[in-house]
C-alpha positions as CSV (number, residue, x, y, z in Angstrom):
1,M,137.8,-175.3,-10.0
2,G,141.7,-175.1,-9.6
3,N,141.9,-172.4,-12.7
4,Q,140.0,-169.9,-10.3
5,S,141.0,-169.7,-7.5
6,S,145.4,-169.3,-9.4
7,R,143.2,-166.3,-11.1
8,K,141.7,-165.1,-8.4
9,K,145.4,-164.6,-6.3
10,L,147.3,-163.3,-9.5
11,N,144.2,-160.7,-9.3
12,Q,145.1,-160.1,-5.5
13,Q,149.2,-159.4,-6.0
14,N,148.0,-157.0,-9.4
15,D,146.0,-155.1,-7.3
16,E,148.7,-154.7,-4.4
17,T,151.7,-153.9,-6.5
18,D,149.0,-151.3,-8.1
19,S,148.4,-149.6,-5.1
20,K,152.1,-149.6,-3.9
21,E,153.3,-148.3,-7.2
22,S,150.4,-145.3,-6.8
23,E,151.6,-144.7,-3.1
24,S,155.3,-144.5,-4.4
25,N,154.1,-141.8,-7.1
26,I,152.5,-139.7,-4.7
27,E,155.4,-139.6,-2.0
28,R,157.5,-138.8,-5.0
29,E,155.5,-136.2,-6.2
30,P,156.7,-132.5,-5.1
31,P,154.6,-130.9,-3.3
32,K,152.8,-127.8,-4.6
33,R,153.9,-124.4,-3.6
34,G,152.8,-120.9,-4.1
35,I,155.2,-117.6,-4.8
36,L,157.1,-117.3,-1.8
37,R,157.7,-113.3,-0.7
38,S,158.6,-111.6,2.1
39,P,156.8,-108.7,3.6
40,S,159.3,-106.6,2.1
41,G,158.2,-107.8,-1.3
42,A,161.5,-109.8,-1.7
43,D,161.2,-113.3,-4.2
44,F,162.3,-115.9,-2.6
45,Q,161.8,-118.2,-5.6
46,D,164.5,-115.6,-7.5
47,L,167.3,-115.9,-5.2
48,V,170.3,-115.7,-7.3
49,S,172.7,-113.2,-6.1
50,T,172.7,-109.9,-9.0
51,Q,175.4,-109.3,-11.2
52,L,174.2,-105.9,-11.3
53,M,176.8,-103.7,-9.1
54,P,175.3,-100.7,-9.8
55,I,172.3,-101.9,-7.9
56,N,173.7,-103.3,-5.3
57,K,175.3,-100.0,-4.6
58,L,172.0,-97.8,-5.2
59,A,170.7,-100.3,-2.7
60,Q,172.7,-100.5,-0.2
61,I,173.6,-96.5,0.2
62,L,169.7,-95.9,-0.2
63,I,169.2,-98.5,2.7
64,Q,171.9,-96.5,4.6
65,K,169.4,-92.8,4.0
66,S,166.7,-94.5,4.1
67,H,167.0,-95.6,8.6
68,E,168.9,-92.8,9.1
69,E,166.2,-90.0,8.0
70,E,163.2,-91.9,8.3
71,G,163.7,-94.9,10.3
72,A,162.7,-97.4,7.7
73,K,164.4,-101.4,7.7
74,G,164.3,-100.7,3.6
75,V,164.3,-98.4,0.6
76,S,161.6,-96.1,1.0
77,R,159.7,-93.5,-1.3
78,V,160.7,-90.2,0.1
79,T,164.4,-91.9,0.0
80,F,164.5,-93.0,-4.0
81,V,162.8,-89.8,-5.2
82,K,164.9,-87.5,-3.2
83,Y,168.5,-89.1,-4.0
84,V,167.7,-90.6,-7.4
85,F,165.1,-88.8,-9.5
86,P,165.7,-84.7,-7.0
87,R,165.1,-83.1,-11.2
88,Y,162.2,-85.0,-11.8
89,P,160.0,-85.8,-8.5
90,E,157.1,-86.9,-10.4
91,L,158.6,-89.3,-12.3
92,G,160.4,-91.0,-9.2
93,E,157.5,-91.5,-6.9
94,H,155.7,-93.0,-10.2
95,L,158.8,-95.4,-11.2
96,Y,158.9,-96.3,-7.3
97,D,154.9,-97.1,-7.1
98,Y,155.4,-99.2,-9.9
99,L,158.4,-101.6,-8.9
100,H,156.5,-101.9,-5.4
101,S,153.3,-102.7,-6.3
102,N,155.2,-105.3,-9.4
103,S,157.2,-107.1,-6.1
104,K,154.0,-107.6,-4.0
105,A,155.2,-105.8,-1.0
106,Q,153.4,-106.0,2.3
107,T,155.6,-103.2,4.1
108,E,155.7,-98.9,2.7
109,Y,159.2,-99.5,1.6
110,L,161.1,-101.9,-0.6
111,G,163.8,-104.7,1.1
112,E,167.0,-104.8,-0.3
113,L,166.8,-107.9,-1.8
114,A,162.9,-106.9,-3.4
115,F,164.5,-103.4,-4.3
116,R,167.7,-105.1,-5.9
117,Q,165.3,-108.2,-8.3
118,Q,162.8,-105.5,-9.4
119,C,165.2,-103.1,-10.6
120,E,167.6,-106.3,-12.5
121,R,164.0,-106.9,-14.1
122,F,163.0,-103.4,-15.1
123,L,167.3,-102.9,-16.3
124,G,166.4,-105.8,-18.8
125,I,163.4,-105.2,-20.5
126,L,164.3,-104.9,-23.9
127,N,161.4,-105.1,-25.7
128,D,160.0,-101.8,-26.9
129,T,156.1,-102.1,-26.7
130,V,156.3,-103.9,-23.1
131,I,158.5,-101.1,-22.2
132,L,155.8,-98.4,-23.4
133,E,153.6,-100.2,-21.2
134,G,155.2,-100.2,-19.1
135,Y,155.0,-96.6,-18.8
136,I,151.8,-96.0,-19.5
137,K,150.6,-98.1,-16.2
138,M,152.7,-95.9,-14.4
139,F,151.4,-92.7,-15.2
140,S,147.6,-93.9,-15.5
141,G,146.3,-92.0,-13.4
142,S,143.8,-95.2,-11.5
143,K,144.7,-97.4,-8.6
144,S,144.7,-100.6,-10.3
145,A,146.2,-99.6,-13.8
146,D,143.5,-101.7,-16.0
147,S,142.5,-98.0,-18.1
148,V,144.6,-94.7,-18.8
149,T,142.9,-91.6,-18.0
150,P,143.8,-88.5,-20.0
151,D,145.0,-86.7,-17.7
152,G,147.6,-89.9,-16.7
153,L,148.9,-89.7,-20.3
154,R,148.8,-86.2,-20.1
155,N,151.3,-86.3,-17.5
156,L,153.3,-88.9,-19.3
157,L,154.1,-86.6,-22.0
158,M,154.8,-83.7,-19.9
159,T,157.4,-85.9,-18.1
160,C,159.1,-86.4,-21.8
161,Y,158.7,-83.4,-23.1
162,R,160.4,-81.6,-19.6
163,L,162.8,-84.3,-20.4
164,A,163.5,-83.6,-23.8
165,M,163.8,-79.3,-23.1
166,D,166.0,-80.0,-20.0
167,H,168.4,-82.0,-21.6
168,Y,169.0,-79.4,-24.9
169,S,172.1,-78.7,-25.9
170,G,171.9,-75.0,-26.0
171,G,171.1,-74.9,-22.6
172,P,166.5,-75.3,-21.1
173,Q,163.9,-74.1,-22.9
174,T,159.9,-74.2,-22.7
175,C,157.0,-73.1,-25.4
176,L,154.0,-71.1,-24.6
177,L,152.4,-73.9,-26.7
178,I,153.3,-76.7,-24.7
179,H,149.7,-77.2,-23.3
180,R,147.6,-77.1,-26.9
181,T,150.6,-79.3,-28.1
182,L,149.6,-81.9,-25.6
183,S,145.8,-81.4,-25.9
184,A,146.8,-82.5,-29.6
185,V,147.8,-85.5,-28.6
186,V,145.6,-86.9,-26.0
187,D,142.1,-85.4,-27.7
188,S,143.3,-88.0,-30.8
189,C,143.9,-90.7,-28.4
190,F,141.1,-90.7,-26.3
191,H,138.2,-88.8,-28.5
192,S,136.3,-87.4,-25.9
193,K,136.4,-91.6,-24.1
194,T,137.2,-90.8,-20.0
195,T,139.8,-93.7,-19.8
196,L,141.2,-96.2,-22.5
197,S,142.7,-99.9,-22.0
198,P,146.3,-99.5,-21.5
199,G,147.0,-101.7,-24.7
200,Y,144.7,-99.4,-26.7
201,V,147.1,-96.5,-25.7
202,V,150.3,-98.0,-26.5
203,H,149.4,-99.5,-30.1
204,W,148.1,-95.4,-30.3
205,L,151.3,-94.1,-29.1
206,E,153.1,-96.5,-31.7
207,Q,151.6,-95.7,-34.0
208,N,151.5,-92.0,-34.1
209,C,154.6,-91.2,-31.7
210,P,156.4,-94.1,-31.0
211,R,159.6,-92.1,-30.0
212,L,158.2,-89.5,-27.5
213,V,158.6,-92.7,-24.5
214,P,161.8,-93.5,-25.4
215,P,164.3,-91.1,-23.8
216,V,161.8,-90.9,-20.4
217,H,163.3,-94.8,-20.2
218,K,166.6,-94.1,-20.9
219,Y,167.0,-91.4,-18.7
220,C,165.4,-94.1,-15.9
221,I,167.9,-96.3,-17.2
222,H,170.7,-93.6,-16.8
223,A,169.4,-92.6,-13.6
224,L,169.4,-96.3,-11.7
225,S,172.8,-96.9,-12.7
226,T,174.8,-93.6,-12.2
227,S,173.0,-92.4,-9.3
228,Y,175.3,-94.1,-6.8
229,R,178.1,-92.0,-7.4
230,G,176.6,-89.5,-7.2
231,I,174.4,-89.0,-3.7
232,D,177.0,-87.9,-1.3
233,T,178.2,-85.1,-3.4
234,N,175.2,-84.5,-4.6
235,E,176.1,-84.5,-8.6
236,E,174.2,-85.5,-11.1
237,G,175.5,-88.8,-13.0
238,L,177.4,-87.4,-16.7
239,G,177.4,-88.9,-20.1
240,L,173.6,-89.1,-21.1
241,E,172.3,-87.1,-24.1
242,L,169.1,-86.9,-24.5
243,A,169.0,-83.9,-26.8
244,T,166.0,-83.8,-29.7
245,P,168.2,-83.4,-33.0
246,I,165.9,-81.5,-35.0
247,L,166.1,-78.5,-31.9
248,D,169.6,-77.8,-32.1
249,K,168.8,-75.2,-34.1
250,P,167.1,-71.6,-33.4
251,N,163.5,-72.5,-35.2
252,P,163.3,-70.9,-38.4
253,F,159.5,-70.1,-38.4
254,G,160.5,-67.9,-34.9
255,K,161.0,-64.8,-36.2
256,M,157.6,-64.2,-37.8
257,T,155.8,-61.1,-36.3
258,E,152.7,-63.7,-36.8
259,P,152.3,-66.6,-34.1
260,P,154.7,-69.3,-35.1
261,L,154.3,-72.1,-37.5
262,L,156.2,-74.5,-35.7
263,P,156.8,-73.7,-32.0
264,V,159.0,-75.5,-30.0
265,S,156.4,-78.0,-28.2
266,L,155.6,-78.8,-31.9
267,A,158.9,-79.4,-33.3
268,W,159.1,-81.9,-30.1
269,L,156.4,-83.7,-31.2
270,L,157.3,-83.7,-35.0
271,A,160.5,-85.7,-33.3
272,G,158.1,-87.9,-32.1
273,A,156.6,-88.7,-34.6
274,L,158.6,-88.9,-38.2
275,P,160.9,-91.8,-39.1
276,P,164.2,-91.4,-37.3
277,L,165.5,-90.7,-40.9
278,Y,164.2,-86.9,-41.1
279,S,166.4,-86.1,-38.0
280,K,169.4,-89.2,-37.5
281,P,173.0,-88.0,-37.9
282,V,174.8,-87.7,-41.2
283,K,178.1,-89.1,-41.2
284,A,180.6,-86.7,-42.3
285,A,182.2,-87.7,-45.7
286,S,185.7,-88.5,-46.1
287,P,187.9,-85.7,-47.6
288,S,189.6,-86.4,-51.4
289,D,192.9,-85.6,-50.6
290,S,194.7,-88.9,-50.5
291,G,197.7,-87.0,-48.1
292,V,195.4,-86.7,-45.6
293,N,195.8,-89.2,-42.3
294,L,193.7,-91.7,-42.3
295,A,193.6,-91.6,-38.7
296,S,192.8,-87.9,-38.4
297,Q,189.8,-89.0,-40.6
298,A,188.3,-91.9,-38.9
299,F,188.5,-89.1,-36.1
300,M,186.7,-86.2,-37.6
301,A,184.3,-88.5,-39.0
302,K,183.7,-90.6,-35.5
303,L,183.3,-87.0,-34.5
304,L,181.0,-85.1,-36.7
305,S,178.7,-88.3,-37.1
306,V,177.6,-87.4,-33.6
307,V,176.7,-83.4,-34.0
308,P,173.1,-84.1,-35.5
309,S,171.4,-83.0,-38.9
310,H,169.3,-79.9,-38.6
311,W,166.6,-78.4,-40.0
312,A,167.6,-75.5,-42.6
313,L,164.3,-73.4,-44.3
314,L,164.5,-74.1,-47.7
315,Y,161.0,-71.9,-48.7
316,D,158.8,-70.1,-46.8
317,S,155.3,-68.4,-49.3
318,R,155.3,-65.1,-46.3
319,E,159.1,-64.5,-48.0
320,H,158.9,-66.0,-51.4
321,G,155.9,-65.8,-52.2
322,L,153.0,-68.4,-52.6
323,G,152.8,-70.4,-55.8
324,M,153.5,-73.9,-57.1
325,N,156.7,-72.6,-59.0
326,R,158.2,-70.6,-56.3
327,F,158.1,-73.9,-54.4
328,L,159.6,-76.1,-56.9
329,H,162.5,-73.4,-57.6
330,H,163.3,-73.3,-54.0
331,V,163.0,-77.1,-53.2
332,L,164.2,-79.2,-56.5
333,S,167.7,-78.4,-55.7
334,Y,167.9,-80.3,-52.5
335,K,168.1,-83.8,-52.8
336,G,167.7,-84.5,-48.8
337,P,164.5,-85.7,-47.0
338,T,162.7,-82.5,-46.7
339,L,159.3,-81.7,-44.6
340,V,156.4,-79.6,-46.2
341,L,154.3,-77.3,-42.4
342,L,151.1,-76.7,-44.0
343,R,148.4,-74.1,-42.3
344,S,145.1,-73.5,-43.2
345,E,142.9,-70.5,-42.2
346,E,140.9,-72.6,-40.1
347,G,144.2,-73.4,-38.0
348,H,144.9,-77.1,-38.8
349,V,148.6,-78.0,-39.5
350,F,150.0,-80.9,-41.2
351,C,153.3,-82.0,-42.3
352,I,154.3,-83.7,-45.2
353,G,157.5,-85.7,-45.4
354,S,159.6,-86.5,-48.0
355,P,162.7,-89.1,-48.0
356,C,164.0,-88.4,-51.3
357,E,164.5,-85.1,-53.1
358,W,160.8,-83.8,-54.6
359,K,160.7,-84.4,-59.0
360,E,158.1,-83.1,-61.6
361,S,156.7,-86.0,-62.4
362,H,153.5,-87.4,-63.4
363,Q,154.5,-90.5,-61.7
364,Y,154.1,-91.7,-57.7
365,W,157.1,-91.2,-56.1
366,G,158.4,-92.0,-52.9
367,T,159.7,-94.5,-50.0
368,P,157.8,-97.1,-47.3
369,E,159.4,-93.3,-45.0
370,S,157.3,-91.4,-47.2
371,C,154.5,-89.8,-44.3
372,V,151.1,-86.9,-43.8
373,I,150.8,-86.2,-40.0
374,K,148.7,-84.0,-38.8
375,L,149.3,-82.2,-36.1
376,L,146.9,-79.7,-35.4
377,P,144.2,-79.3,-33.8
378,K,144.4,-83.5,-33.3
379,V,147.3,-85.4,-33.9
380,L,147.1,-88.6,-37.0
381,K,149.5,-90.0,-38.6
382,C,148.8,-91.3,-42.1
383,C,151.4,-93.1,-44.2
384,I,151.7,-93.4,-48.2
């Protein structure tokens, strides 16, 4: 009997200690909270002061302009487009809607803190796939951005084209065949479908035209970082170079009376589809004279290295004759990368990229940068 009573007392004491420990653990647990946001989209869990001075200045100027012109208490859509993207209002509207959607703002405008947070997050994206996916969703053509329409992709590509042509080193350019070029890309991507997922479109562009969209992101970064300087003076920020290297020389096929084999828009498409090897700048070789000042050599090499390389016409069947021997006669002596454009009677256009010199051999030769691209009527990239 004595042992049973002592056991009961011990069990009661253990139960009391367990209940006290559980109560103390409950008190120590931090309360669970959701993400706190202001109606204007500011994230209170990310209150770290911004370190990007240009974004701070831009936010202050835009808030002042929005208040003066519209009576808004934050950064309005109209003011953002007017002062940050005056030359490309459609791009500015898509970017503002993208920032506004990510902030979950309940108001039509973005508060100062929300605007700074979203701009800094946008500037901080470094992954190329994430960047491309962001622009695909911006121009998706649907409110939810869960699907992409052909018109949405077409608008994005047209924006890419206009940016490239407007920043052409010889002045703005245009091409009457741009709609045919864009249709070749859109039709090849969608395969007669009305909508596609953003992930599929991103993957298709990465595989076929990986260098078309990055200049747009470069321009947006430039606009957000430098536009505060010229808002009061109505001047666009300087120091931006978006020229397509292969377009810096007049089209060698444009002098014929027939339709050009390589119109400007198709050359732009090739620049976005080919590896960088075919359009990267060529460094100047050091002179053999040892008496030349080394400082001037370094300066000239640096100066010449930023001048992009050009495409020069080596062989044209309409001028040099149609035949394999004529082709080899004009091409074998060239040691650098070459592009061969082929057009069939049905209008199909292909491009063969050879990163090294042509050889008369019965064996296979080339590098991983060798490629065959179908340009018309649909775009399809095939790496050898």
